[in-house]
N, C-alpha and C positions, 0 to 999 in steps of 0.2 A: 504494500500500500504506500502511495506517495505521501511523504510527510509535508506538512504545511511549513511556510516560512517561519512562523512563530515556533513550531516544534523544532525546526532546525536551529533556530537561534538559541533554544534552550540546551541543545547539545553543544553548540558553540560556547555557550556560557560556562560550561564545565572545563573548557580549555583555556580560559583566560583568568588572569589575576588583575584586579583593579585597585585603584586608590580613590579616596573621596575626601573632601574638605571637612573640617569641623571636628569637634570633640564629642559629638553625640551621633547616634545612628538616626538620622531624620527619616520621616515617613517616605519621602521620595526615593532615598537611597535604598531603604529596606524593600520597597516595592520593586525597584530595579533589580536588586539581587534575586528576589523571589521569582519574578516574571521570567528572568533569563537563566535561571538555574545556576547562578554563580556561587561557587563555594570557596573562592580564594581571594583574599584581600591582603594588601601590604599597608601597614600603618607607618606614618612618619611623625616628625616632631610636632607638626601642626595639629596632629590628632591627639596630643597628650598634654595633660596638665599635672596629674599626680596619680598615685596608685589606685585610689578609690575610683576616680573618673575612668581611668583606663581599664580597670577590671570590669566596670559596668559596660563599657563600650564593647570589649571583646566578648562578654557574656551575651550581649544583645546580638552581636554578629553570629555567634554560635547558634543562638535560638533561631535565627532566620536561615542560616546556610546549612544547618544540619550536622549530623554526627561525623561527616567526613570533611569538616571545615579545615581549611589551611589558612592560618593567620600568620603572616610573615612580618619580619622586622630586620633592619640592618643594624645589628648590635655587634660590630666587629671588635671594637676597642679603640683606644686613642681618640681621634677626632671624629670617627664615624660611629656614633652611638645615637640612638633616637630617644631612649629612656635615660635621661641624664641625671636622675636623682638616685638611681640604684648604684651599688658599688661599681666604681669606674674602672673598667679593664684597661691594662696597658695595651698600646698598639702592638701589632704583630711584630714590627721591627724591634720594638723594645724587648719582646720575648726572644727574638732572634739574638739580640745583644746579650741577654741573660743566658741563652743557650742551654736550657734545661727542659727536657721533655716532661718531667714530672710537674714542673711549674706550669708549663703550657696546658697539661691535662687538667690541673686544678683550676686554672683560669677559665678554660672552656666550661668546666662543670659549674663554676660559680656564675658565669654569665647565664648559663641555661637555667639555673635555679631561679634567678631573678626574673627572666623573661617568661618562664613557664608560669610563675606565680601571677604574672600580669595577663595571662591568657594566650600567649603565643605558643605555637608548636613548630615553627619553621624559622630558622635564623639564616639569613643570607651571609654566611661566613663559614669558614675562614677564607681569606684571600690566598690563592695559590700562585698568583703572579710573581715572577722573579723580577725584582727591581734592578735590572741591569742597565738602565738609562738614568743617569743622575738628573736629567732635565725632564723626567716624566712629570707632567703637571697634575696627575690625579691619583697615582699609586703611592710612590715614595714610602713613607713609614707604614702604610697599610700592608706592605709585603714583609714576609718573615726574613727575607734576605735575597742574596744573589746566587747562592749555591743550591742547585736543584735538590740534591739528596737531603741536605740538612733542613732546608725550608719545608720539604714535604714531611719529614719526620716530625717537626714541630707542629705543623698544621694538622697532621693526622692525630697527634696527641691531643691537641686542642679539640678536635672534632670528636675524638673518643670520649673526652670529658663531657662534652655537650650531650652526646648520645646516652651516656650513663644516667643522665638526668631527664631523659625523655624528650629532648628537643632536637629535631632533625636539622642537620647542617646542609648548606648548599655551597659547595666550593665554587670559586669564581676567579677570573673571567676566562673561560676556556675559548681558544687555545693559549691565551697568555696576553696580558695587557701591560707587561712590565717594560717593554722596550718601545714605548711610543712617546712622541713629543707633542701629541695632540690629544685633547680630552674628547672622548666620543660623545659626551653630553653636548658638545658644540660642533664637531665636524667628524668626518670619517677618517680614522687613522689607517695607515698601511704599515705592516711589518714585513719587509721584503728581505728574507734570508734564505739561504740554501736549506734544503730539507734536513741535512745532517746537523746543521746548527740549531734548527727548531727542535729536532729530536733531543739534542744534548741539553738545551736550555728550556725554552718556553713549554714544550710539551711534556717534559720529564715529570714535573710534580703532578700533573693531571693524570698521567699514565700510572704513576705510583699509587695515587689516591683512587683511581677508578674502580678498584675492587671493594672499597669501603665507603665511598661517598654515596649517600642515598639520593643526592641531587647535585646537578651541575648547572651553572649559569653560563650562557654564551656571551662572547664579546662581539661588539659591533666594530670589527676590525677586518680589513682585507689582508689575507696572507697569500700573496700571488703564487708561491710555490705549491700551496695546497689547493687554492681555487682562485684563479685570476679574475673571475667575474663577479663573485658575491662575497660580502662580509660573512664571517663565520656563522652569525645568527641565521642567515638565509642560505647557507651552503650545504647541499646534500652530500657533497664530497667529504665535507668535514664532519657534520653531525651524524650522518648515516655511514658513509664509507669508512672514515677513520674511527670515530667514537663507537658506533654500534657494531659494525662488521669486523673491523680489525682488532679493536680493544675489547670487544664483547661486553660493552658497558650495559648494565641492566637497570640503572636507576633512572630518575626523572631528569629530563633536560628542560630547563626553563630559560627563556630569553631574558636579557637585560631589558630595561625599560624601553618600549618601542616608541615612546614619545621623544626620545633623545634625537637631537638634530642629525646625528650620523645616519639614522634610519628614516624618521618621519619626514625630514626635509628633502630626502632624495627619492624615496620610494612610495611615500604615502602609507599611513598606518594600516589601512585595511589590506592593501596589496602585500605589504611587508609581513603582516601576520599570517596570511595564507602561505606565502613563500617559506616562512620559518617553520610552519607546521608540516608542509610537504617536504621540507629539507630534513625533518627528523625531530624537531622540538615537540615536547609534550604539552607545554603550556606557554602561552604568550603573556608577557607582563604588559598589559594594556593599561598603563597608568593614565596619563593624559587627562582628558575631560569627559563628561558624559557624551559630548558630541563625537569625540574620537573613539570612545568605547562603543558607541552605537555603530559607528562606521566599521569597527573591527568585527563586531558580532554579525553585521549584515554581510560582510565580505566572507567570513568563515562559513556562514549559512549558505551563501551562494556557491562556495566551493564544494560543500557537502551535496547540494542539489545537483551540481553539474558532474559530480564524480571525481573532480580534481582531488578532493579528499575522500578516500574510500571508507566504507563501513569498517573494514579490517584495520585500516590506519587508526581510526578513531577508537575502536575497541581496545587496541593495544595501549593507546595513550591513556585512556580512562582507567584501564587496569593498573597501570603504573602509578597514576595519581592516587587511586584508591588505596593501593598497597602502602604508599607513603603515609597517607592520612591515618590508616589503621595501625601502622607500626608506631606512629608518633601521634597518638590521639590528642585532640585539643581539649585537654582537661586541666584546669588550673590547680595549683597546689598551694598550701599555706607556705609562708616564707618566714622561717624562724632563724635563718642562717645569715641575716644581714651583717651583723657585727663580725662574724667569722670570715665571711666573704670579703669584707673590707680589709681584713688583715691579709688575705691572699693577694688582693689587688695591690695593697701597699708594698708587699714583698716584691711583687713584679716590677712596680715602678722604681723601687730602690735598686733592685739588681740590674735593671736596664740602664741606669745612669752611667754615661760614658764620657770619659775625659778625652779631649783632643787638644794636643799642643801644650800639655803641662799647665793647666789652669791653676792660678793661685787665688787664695781667699783674701778678701779685704780684712783688715784688722777688726777685731770685735768693737762694735760701737762706732765704726768709722763713718764719715760722711760719704754717701754713695750717690752718684748721679746716675739715675736710671733712664735710659732712652728706649722708648717703646712706640710702636705704631698706634695711632688713634683708632683706626678703622679695623674692626674685628668681625665683619659680617660673614655669614655663611657663604661658601662657594657653590652651594647647591648640592654638594655631595656630603661634605662634612658639616658638623655643627659650627657655629661661630666660635672664633678663637677667644682666648681669655682677655678680658678688658685690661687696659693699662693700669688702672687703679687697683685691680685685684693683685697684679704682680707687685705693685708698690706696697700694698698693705701686707703681703706675705713677707717681703724683705724688711719691712719696718719692724718686724718682730726681732730683727737682729741689728739693724743699722739706722742711722739718720739718713733718710732717703729723700732726695730731691727728684721729682718726676719731670721729665722732658718728653713731650710727645711730638710725633711728626705725622703728616698726612701722606707724603709722597717720598719714598726712599731716594728717588732720583733727583729730588730738589732739596732735600735736607742738607744743610751746611754744617758738617761736623766741626769744621774749624772755628765756627762761631761760638762753640761751647767755651766757657771760661777755662783758662789754664791755671787753675788754682790748686792743683795737687789732689783733687777729689778722685776717688776710685770710680771709674766709669764702667757701667754695665749696660750692654745692649741686650735686650730681651726680644727675640724674634717670635712673633705671635701669629704669623700667617704661614700658608704653605708656599707663597710666592718666593722664587729665588731672587737674589739681589742682582741689580744691573751694574753696568760699568762704573757709574758714579760712586755708588756705595763701595764697590770693590776697591776703587782707587783711593778713596779719601777717608773711609771710616776706620778708626783705630781705637776701639774700646779696650779696657784692661781685661774684661771678661765678657764673653758672648754666651748668653743662655739661649741655646737653640731649642725653643719650647714647642716646636712642631716638626718642621721638615729638617731632618739632620743635615741634609746637603747644604743648607744655608751656612753651616760652619765652614764649608769650603770656599764661600764667597768673601768672607771677612777675615782679614789677616790678624787674627787674635786668638788666644787660647779660648777653648769653648767647653761647655758642658752640654751634652745632648740628653734630652729626656724622651724624645719621640712622641711627645704629647703634652697637653697643657692642663689636664685635670688637676684637681686639688692635691691628690697624693703625689703628683709629679712635682708640684711646688714644695710640698712637704719634704720630698726626697732631696730637692736642691738645698733647702734650708738645713737639712741634716748634714749634707756635705759641707756647707758653709760653716756650720758650727764645729766641723772636724770630728763629728760622731761616726762618719763612715767615709770610705773611699769610693770613687766611681769605678766599679769593677766590670761594667759592661764593655763589650767589644762590638763595634759597629759591624754588622754582618754583610756589608757591601764594600766594594773596592773604594779606595781614595782616602781612607782614614788610618792607614798604617802608621 
């Protein structure tokens, strides 16, 4: 019997994940979910205020979407966290600097306990990209390092910790986003390398993890040696030929957000969604707006009607998605481990702390001139950086701090600072690398690289690397400044020898 368009949209709805604005499940969104059979949502910072509100929102979503709900979150650690009030996990590169799989396991478990208590059962982490390009604008400290074997070991330990607490992981961004100098949120990157080099670097961690990861997220990147025509998200050669046929991967394949300019701006969201599904993806992350989500549903329904997507194709995808939801059911738990988990996270931040160029401490009670960027807005992927005044308040526990802020690193005149013998600290609180002006003229006594560790390579000054700006990172810095601990981390990427 021929199915109606509405019936086909309801099948299509099971193959997409959406987002929506606001902190409550409004009637219109609830009706959209029910009408279209949608059972997967991803929540972001704008959907959250506190545990009570978020717990109610996820409970309302479960009530509408049913027992096979998939409620996702990006709770990687470092700057990429959505629930910011729970214990703050160190960034992946911080764990790479600590170089301890047991610590990685305990961190993954602690992250999972917190997000499961809030009603999530799917975490889009850990990142398996190898950050082998120091100018990568979007990965950097989100990567466990540049060496494939060790990065995979640490990521798999983190993942095992999460799975032990009942939260599914989704490794990303297959086949590897580490060697790009373009953010796929803004344009379509290309990684043009020989197959042997891709095998040795980019692909290696994903191949290692492919037997254990219940889900894998695709990258909106063209790899000409693998497929010269399509980005990985829409490449049958990559998603089916390499991942399914060659590696025998059995888990769920979900796309990265299809609203990103690398895809939506070039292919159109509906067309791209169909191409991703026919290439081998199981679920399309149709974030965007209700308009683009409707376009996606209509396009998938049309592909089902025409036979471009076959009944067998869809059945296999739905079976994999159901298996994921049943293996990691969306059932919240009580959360009594908050204090203990904060200790785990604090340990991670402290052990990540990395010295570069023999940094020295100001004398106790010294006058410190602190130079920090004014602007700490979110870059769309990460949460907003730490405000300048927060860094100053943290250091004021130890020193007499004079705060100097700048709006533009390429215009700030370092030579205009008084030459009065004050100990000068630069605190870097964004992911942006410094340009030629700062590299040539800035000379602090100490550089606190509180986000992107590669910034330490831009400024000719001794540095302390934290790989993130959460409160326990600032506490770890103060502990070092007081002489209570040494910076024992080792940057797991080239350039910091």
